[in-house]
Each structure stands twice: as structure tokens, then as C-alpha cells.
N, C-alpha and C positions, 0 to 999 in steps of 0.2 A: 429504503434505509429507515431504521428505527433507532431513535435516540434512547439510551438507557439511563435510568436514574441512579445507577451505582448500586442498587440493591436487586438488580435483575428484572425490575419492572420497566415497562415502556412508558415513555413520556409522550403524551399526545396520541394522535391517531396515526400510527405507523403502518407500513405495509411491507410485506416480504415479497421478493421476486423469485421466480424459479430460475435458479442458476446452478449449473453443474460445475464440477471441479475442472472441466475442460473449457469452460466459457472463457473467451479471450480477455479476461480481466483478473485482477488480483485485488483482494480486499485489503484496504488500509484501515487500521484502527487509529482513531484520534482520541487519545487519553488526556483528560483534563486534570491538571494538578495545580496546587498552590505553588507559586514561584518561591520555594524555600530551599535551603540547603538540604541535599539528600533526596529531593523529590524524584529526580530521574533514577537514582539508585534503587529507590523503593519499588519503582515500576519494573525496572530491568531484573531485579532480584527474583521476582515472581516467575520469570521465564528461564532464568539461569539455573533454577532448581529443577527444571524439567528437561525433556529432550526436544522441546520446541525451540527451534533456532530463530533468532532475530535476524531476519534477512536484510532488513533495512531500517534505519532509524533517523528521524529528523526532529529537532526541537524548535518550535516557534515560541518565542519568548516575549513576554510583556512584563510590565512592572508588578502586577499582582498575580498573574496566572501564566501557565505555560500549557501548550498543547504538544504532546509527544506523539508524533506520527510513527507508527510501527507497521512493518510488513513482517508477518510471521509465517513459519513453515507449515503450521497446522492451525488455520483460522478457526475451525470448529471447536477444537479443544481450547484455544485461546479465549474464546467467549466464556467458557466455564471458569477460567482463571480470573478474568476481569470481574465476573460476578462474585466469585469467592473472595477476592481482594477488595470488593466494594469500590472498584475504580470506575468512575463515570466515563463513558466512551461513546463514540459514534463510529459508524463504518462509512467508507466511501470507496468507489471503484477507481482503480488505477490501471493504466496501460503499461505493461512492462515489455520493453523492446530490447532485443539483443543488439549491442552496438555492432554495426557493420564493419567489415574489414576495409575501411577507407582511411585516408590520411586525416580527415576531419569528420568522424562518425556522427557527432552530435549535430553538426551543421547539416549533414545529409538528412537526418531525421527532421530537423526543424524546417528545412526547405520543402520536404514532402508535405508536412502539415500546413505550411503556409500556402502552398499551391492549392490545397483542399479547403483553405480558409478555416482551419481548425485552430482555435486559440489554446495555448498551453497556459494553464493557471499556475502550475509550479512543476518542478522536476527535481529529482535527486537520484543518486546512484544506489544500486544494491551493493551490499557489502561483498557478497559473492553471488553471482547469478547462477541460474540453472546450468549444470554441467561445467561450472567454473567460468562461464563466459561473462565478460563485462556486460552489464545491462543497466538500462535507464528506466526509472519509474516516472510516469507522466500522469498528471491530472489534467484532463482536457475538457473542453466544453461540449464536444460531440464525440463520444466514445466510439460509436459505431462507424462514423465517417473516418475517424482516425485509424481504426483497425483496418477497414477496407482499403484506405489509401496506402497505408504502410505495407500491407500484404501485397497489394498490386505492384508495389515498387520493390518487392523481394525481401522485405524485412521480416524477421522472425519475431512473433508475438508470443509471449509466455502466458500460461494460465496458472491457477493455484495448484493444479495437479503437478505442474513442472517444478514448483517451489518445494513441494513436499517430498520429492524424490531425493534419496541420499546421493551425495556427490560421489 
């Protein structure tokens, strides 16, 4: 993960990891904005003018600033837009899971992760998941253990490649 200074330069000593578009994770962009009227609209407008879809969005609000968490259909191109817009951002990995066909699908996912002692830091739904399936984005403390556990229990885990496919 490399923090960006909003002008395309790195902050500190970052590192890049080798990850393909079929790696069982999805990049989330954490965009930092002043907590002012129109801040969210200014960020969203940059993507609404392109063919990059906003797959999921969540706003974490505080008195002075806000973090807009975005999952986008084309993360590589999104980086260029963040740099062009001079928007400060960071990246983090999410686990995106198709909600299973159970009467309590989120409980089913939570129980599987609890059994593996994987902590969920936060979760939120995708607006429209791959192929139109309801999906849940999870930020967990042990990504690899979560993937292995959920797959072993028959859950479908999506990658960035899945999000970039047209519905």
C-alpha cells in the first residue's frame, strides 16, 4: 500500500505488491476530503464523467474531514483520475463475497469467519455485485485466512476482474 500526496507522488517509503486482476481481493480507494458541502459530489463527478462504474461507496464522516471509501470497476484507470483531480487517497484490500442463498446470508458469512477467528473491521454492500448478485465487501484482519475459510465453506469470492466485467 502506498499513500499518495494528491499530486501523484508517494508519501513515505511505500511498496507495491504483485497482484493480478484475479487475486481474490478488490482494491478500495480511501479518498480524503474536507467535510464541506459538495465534497462528495466533487469526487463522484470525476467518475460519473467516465465509463468507470462506482461499484460501492461509503462515507466515514468526522467534524473536519471525511473519508470516502470507493470500490470502482476499473481501479487502474481510477488511479489516473485521482491523480488528475489532485485527490489524496490510499488503497486497501477488501474481500468481496457473494451473499449465499440462505435465509440469513450475512450471519452465515460472519459465523464462518468467527470459526476461523478472523476479525471483520468493517463491511458494506456493493451497489450491484458481479453478474447482478448481492455481494458484501469486507475489510478483515487476515485476508488469506478469510479467503481460505470462506472458499472451504462454499462461498464465492470475487476479484477485481469480476467487477470490471459488464453486467
